C-alpha positions in Angstrom: -162.3 -34.8 -38.9 -159.1 -36.7 -40.3 -158.5 -40.4 -38.9 -155.4 -41.7 -38.6 -154.8 -44.7 -38.3 -151.9 -46.2 -35.9 -153.7 -50.3 -35.2 -156.3 -51.5 -36.0 -157.8 -50.2 -32.5 -156.2 -46.7 -32.5 -156.5 -43.8 -34.8 -155.1 -40.5 -34.3 -156.9 -36.9 -35.2 -156.7 -33.5 -34.9 -158.5 -31.6 -32.9 -162.7 -32.9 -32.9 -165.5 -30.9 -31.7 -169.0 -32.2 -30.0 -170.8 -33.0 -33.8 -167.5 -35.5 -34.5 -168.5 -37.7 -31.5 -171.7 -38.9 -33.1 -169.5 -39.2 -36.4 -167.0 -41.5 -34.4 -169.8 -43.4 -32.7 -171.4 -44.5 -35.5 -168.2 -45.5 -37.3 -167.6 -48.6 -35.1 -165.1 -45.8 -32.3 -166.0 -47.3 -28.6 -163.4 -44.9 -26.6 -161.9 -41.4 -27.2 -158.4 -40.2 -25.6 -158.5 -36.7 -24.9 -154.5 -35.5 -25.2 -155.0 -32.0 -25.1 -155.3 -29.8 -21.6 -158.2 -27.0 -21.8 -157.7 -23.8 -22.3 -154.7 -24.1 -25.0 -156.3 -22.2 -28.3 -159.6 -19.9 -27.6 -163.1 -21.5 -29.2 -161.4 -25.5 -28.1 -164.3 -27.1 -26.9 -163.4 -28.1 -23.2 -162.9 -31.8 -22.3 -165.9 -31.4 -19.9 -167.7 -30.6 -22.8 -166.3 -33.3 -25.1 -166.9 -36.5 -21.6 -170.3 -35.7 -21.7 -170.9 -35.8 -25.3 -168.8 -39.1 -25.8 -170.8 -40.3 -22.7 -174.8 -39.6 -24.1 -173.0 -41.6 -27.7 -171.6 -44.3 -25.3 -168.0 -44.0 -25.9 -165.9 -44.5 -23.2 -163.5 -41.2 -22.4 -160.1 -40.0 -21.0 -158.4 -36.7 -20.8 -154.8 -37.4 -20.8 -153.5 -33.6 -21.4 -149.9 -33.1 -22.8 -148.2 -29.3 -22.8 -146.5 -29.3 -26.7 -143.1 -29.8 -25.2 -143.9 -31.3 -21.9 -143.7 -35.4 -22.1 -143.8 -36.9 -19.2 -143.0 -41.2 -18.3 -146.6 -40.7 -16.3 -148.4 -39.9 -19.6 -146.8 -42.7 -21.7 -148.1 -45.2 -18.9 -151.3 -43.2 -18.4 -151.8 -43.6 -22.0 -150.6 -47.1 -22.2 -153.4 -48.0 -19.7 -156.2 -46.7 -21.5 -155.6 -48.4 -24.4 -155.1 -51.6 -22.3 -158.8 -51.3 -20.4 -160.6 -48.8 -22.7 -162.9 -50.5 -25.1 -161.0 -50.0 -29.3 -161.4 -49.3 -31.5 -159.9 -45.7 -29.7 -159.2 -42.7 -31.3 -157.0 -40.5 -29.9 -156.7 -36.4 -30.7 -154.8 -33.2 -29.3 -154.1 -29.8 -31.9 -152.8 -32.1 -34.9 -152.5 -35.5 -33.4 -149.1 -35.1 -32.8 -149.0 -35.6 -29.2 -151.1 -38.6 -29.2 -148.9 -40.5 -32.3 -146.0 -39.8 -29.7 -147.7 -41.3 -26.9 -148.7 -44.5 -28.9 -145.3 -44.5 -30.3 -143.5 -44.7 -26.7 -145.6 -47.4 -25.4 -146.0 -49.0 -28.6 -144.5 -52.7 -29.4 -142.0 -53.3 -32.0 -139.0 -52.1 -33.4 -138.1 -48.6 -33.7 -138.2 -48.6 -37.8 -142.0 -50.1 -37.6 -143.0 -47.8 -35.3 -141.3 -44.8 -37.0 -142.7 -46.0 -40.7 -146.7 -47.2 -39.2 -146.4 -42.9 -37.6 -145.0 -41.8 -41.2 -147.8 -43.6 -43.3 -150.7 -42.1 -40.8 -149.0 -38.1 -41.6 -146.0 -37.8 -38.5 -142.8 -37.4 -38.5 -141.6 -39.0 -34.9 -138.1 -39.2 -36.2 -137.0 -37.7 -33.2 -137.9 -39.9 -31.5 -135.8 -42.6 -32.8 -133.6 -42.8 -29.9 -136.2 -43.0 -27.2 -137.4 -46.2 -29.8 -134.4 -48.2 -29.2 -135.8 -52.1 -29.8 -134.5 -53.2 -26.0 -137.2 -51.0 -24.7 -139.9 -51.8 -27.0 -140.0 -55.6 -26.1 -137.7 -55.9 -29.7 
């Protein structure tokens, strides 16, 4: 499991498995956001399976699936709402972590440069989002 911090309260990660959930709880995570659609890849744990394991470990869990290349504004809003409502720290994951990081970037406050640099340091190149990250849209 590769945790990639995006803020004090949010990390992104590639796909997790049931066994990772107890480890996440032991590391202090309190919530998980799954941004991966069920059945995207053979052998991928279902959202229901991961949700049950999260509940058993005492973690909050949300499923906000994003099909690659089909991100919608409603998903960005749902992600922002989840971050506001869920206890932190939060782990968001998908296949590689890119969709989760993209959702974070599109709802983040701050300059486009700062958002893109945070993503870059975490290992994600979101430079293609620069036009959507105009400072006016991100509270600057």
